[in-house]
N, C-alpha and C positions, 0 to 999 in steps of 0.2 A: 237772619235775613241772607237770602242766599245773592250770591254774585254771578252773575252771567259770564262766562269766560269766552272770550274771543277765541272761536277757530276760524283760521286761514283755511280755505280750500282753494286749490289749484285749479281752474277751470280750463279745460281745453279749447281752443279755438275750434268754433263747428268748422269744418271745410266747405260746407255748401250753403254758408251764409255769404253774403255779400256786403262788404264795408260800403258805406253810403258815399265815403270819399272815393273810393275807386270806381262806384257806379257813375259819380258825377264827372271824375275824369273821363269815362268812356264816353259820356253822353256828348261833352264838349268836344271829343274828338270827332265822333260821328257827326255832329254839326258844321264843323269845319270841311269835311269832307263831301257832304251833301250839298249840290246846289240846287235850291228851289226857286231861283229867280225865272220868271219866262215874260214875254211879251205881253202888253196890255193887260197886266193886273193891276188893281190898286194897292198901294203900301202906306204905312204909316211910317215917318221918319221919327227914329230914337236915339240919335245923336245930340247929346246934352250940350256940345261944344260948338254946335249951330243953335242959339237959342230962337233965331228969325225963322227957323225950319222947324223945330221941335214938335213934336206932335202934330205935323201938319201932313196931309194926303197928297200921295204923289203917283202919278201913272207911269209905269215900265215902258219907256218908248222902246229900248234896245238893251239887250244884253251883251256887253261888251267883252267879257270873260265869264267864264262860268260863276263866279264870285263878285261880279262888278256891275252894276248897272247902270243904265242913262235914266234918269228920270225928269218928267216934268210935273212940277207943283201944279197942283188943282185950281187954287187961288189967285195965283199971280202969274203962272205961267213960265217961271223960271226952271231953267236945265240945268240939273246937276247930275254928277256921277257919285255914286255911293255903293261901300260895300253891303255885303246882304248882312253882316252881323249887325249893321246900324238900322235894319230895317225890320218890320213886323208887317206878315200879311194882314188885309184887312176883309172879313166876310161881309159881302151885300146884304143888307136887311131883307133884300126881295127873298134871299135864300132862305131866310127863316121864316119868313111869311109862307113859301111854298110847303115847308115841312108841316105844316098844320092845316 
């Protein structure tokens, strides 16, 4: 019977490969530096600490700071101020209909 010998090879790291963790850090930094909030767009509230408003749609009334928006919730007209990290953009259905 033949026994297989374990041979350990030292693999040199590829200098051109990107580690997923480094890439993820870079993406998070890019998101923090880029403000996408604009007046009159529709957003979805993704803040789970506010269960009353979680997944509710709102309209951006005013941009207070580059990353802070004043919102009006669409179904009950409540006004809120939220950071863009707690929001998600909503693409209108008519946009997809016009594509076809």
